[in-house]
C-alpha positions in Angstrom: 13.6 1.5 29.6 16.2 0.1 27.1 18.5 2.2 25.0 16.4 2.0 21.8 13.3 3.2 23.6 15.2 6.1 25.1 16.8 6.9 21.8 13.3 7.1 20.2 12.1 9.4 23.0 15.1 11.6 22.6 14.7 11.8 18.8 11.0 12.6 19.1 11.9 15.5 21.5 14.4 16.7 18.9 17.5 15.9 20.9 20.6 14.8 19.0 21.6 11.2 19.8 25.1 9.8 19.5 26.7 6.5 20.2 27.2 5.5 22.8 24.0 7.1 24.1 25.7 8.5 27.3 28.0 10.8 25.3 25.2 13.3 24.6 22.9 12.6 27.6 23.1 16.2 28.7 22.8 17.7 25.2 20.4 20.6 24.9 17.6 21.9 22.7 16.0 25.4 22.7 16.5 27.5 25.9 19.4 25.1 26.9 16.8 22.4 27.9 18.4 19.1 28.7 16.6 15.7 28.2 16.3 15.4 32.0 14.6 18.8 32.2 12.2 17.8 29.3 11.3 14.5 31.0 10.7 16.3 34.3 8.6 19.0 32.5 6.4 16.1 31.1 6.4 14.3 34.5 7.7 11.2 32.7 9.3 9.3 35.6 10.3 6.3 33.4 12.3 8.5 31.0 13.7 10.5 33.9 14.9 7.4 35.7 16.4 6.1 32.5 18.3 9.3 32.0 19.5 9.4 35.5 20.7 5.8 35.3 22.7 6.8 32.2 24.4 9.7 33.9 22.2 12.7 33.2 23.2 15.6 35.4 20.4 16.8 37.7 22.3 20.0 38.6 22.3 21.6 35.2 20.2 24.8 34.6 18.6 26.0 31.4 18.9 29.6 30.0 16.4 30.8 32.6 18.3 29.1 35.4 15.6 26.6 36.0 16.7 23.0 36.6 15.0 19.6 36.2 13.7 19.9 39.8 11.9 23.1 39.0 10.3 21.5 35.9 9.2 18.4 38.0 7.5 20.9 40.3 5.9 22.6 37.3 4.6 19.3 36.2 3.3 18.6 39.7 5.2 15.3 39.7 6.1 14.2 43.2 7.8 11.1 41.8 10.1 13.1 39.5 10.9 15.5 42.2 11.8 12.7 44.6 14.0 11.0 42.0 15.8 14.3 41.3 16.3 15.2 45.0 17.7 11.7 45.5 20.0 12.2 42.6 21.4 15.4 44.0 19.4 18.2 42.3 19.9 21.5 43.9 17.0 22.4 46.2 17.9 26.1 46.3 19.0 27.1 42.9 17.4 30.4 41.9 16.2 31.2 38.5 16.5 34.5 36.7 13.7 35.9 38.8 15.2 34.6 42.0 12.5 32.0 42.5 13.5 28.6 43.8 11.4 25.4 43.4 10.0 26.0 46.9 9.0 29.6 46.1 7.4 28.4 42.8 5.5 25.6 44.5 4.3 27.7 47.4 3.1 30.5 45.2 1.3 28.0 43.0 -0.3 26.2 46.0 1.4 22.9 45.3 1.0 21.7 48.8 2.4 18.1 48.5 5.5 19.4 46.7 6.0 22.1 49.3 6.0 19.4 52.0 8.4 17.3 49.9 10.8 20.2 49.4 10.7 21.3 53.0 11.3 17.7 54.2 14.3 17.6 51.9 15.7 20.8 53.5 14.9 23.5 51.0 16.0 27.0 52.2 12.9 29.0 53.4 14.7 32.3 53.6 15.7 32.9 50.0 14.1 35.8 48.2 13.0 36.6 44.7 14.4 39.6 42.8 11.3 41.5 44.0 12.4 40.8 47.6 9.7 38.2 48.4 10.2 35.1 50.5 8.3 31.9 50.0 6.2 32.7 53.1 5.1 36.0 51.6 4.0 34.3 48.4 2.0 31.4 50.0 -1.0 30.7 47.9 -3.0 28.8 50.5 -3.3 28.4 54.2 -1.9 24.9 54.4 1.3 25.9 52.6 1.6 29.0 54.8 1.3 26.8 58.0 3.9 24.3 56.8 6.3 27.0 55.9 5.8 28.9 59.2 6.5 25.6 61.1 9.6 25.0 59.1 10.9 28.5 59.7 10.3 28.1 63.5 12.3 24.8 63.5 15.1 26.5 61.5 15.2 29.4 63.9 15.5 27.0 66.9 18.3 25.0 65.4 
């Protein structure tokens, strides 16, 4: 994706664009949403990769303490999640409710993303503000089995 295409995408999403493009690559719109978060929320891997290539920060959090990885999971985009994990997005950041991307994915039954997060090393022991772990919130049997296996491995390390 070239700079003009990215600039058009940013403007359509109501982000401010400055020259050079990289100077405002982490600028925000409502709820402290960055372009990277917005691209992840849409599951738009082309824009997400273009933003990462231009220095977008995968560790930033919005006003609810959700990051681009959480939004990629919300969009059910394994490609976006993989790119963000490779770029250094925090696996274990907790939002205002204490939920991590893993807790969200397991509670929503997003099995493939649960596997992806576990393989990347997501912490299985973190708890929500209501004191629930990912295991306690598993929405389906396959997610529960994967998480139990990951917990057993972690306990034996």
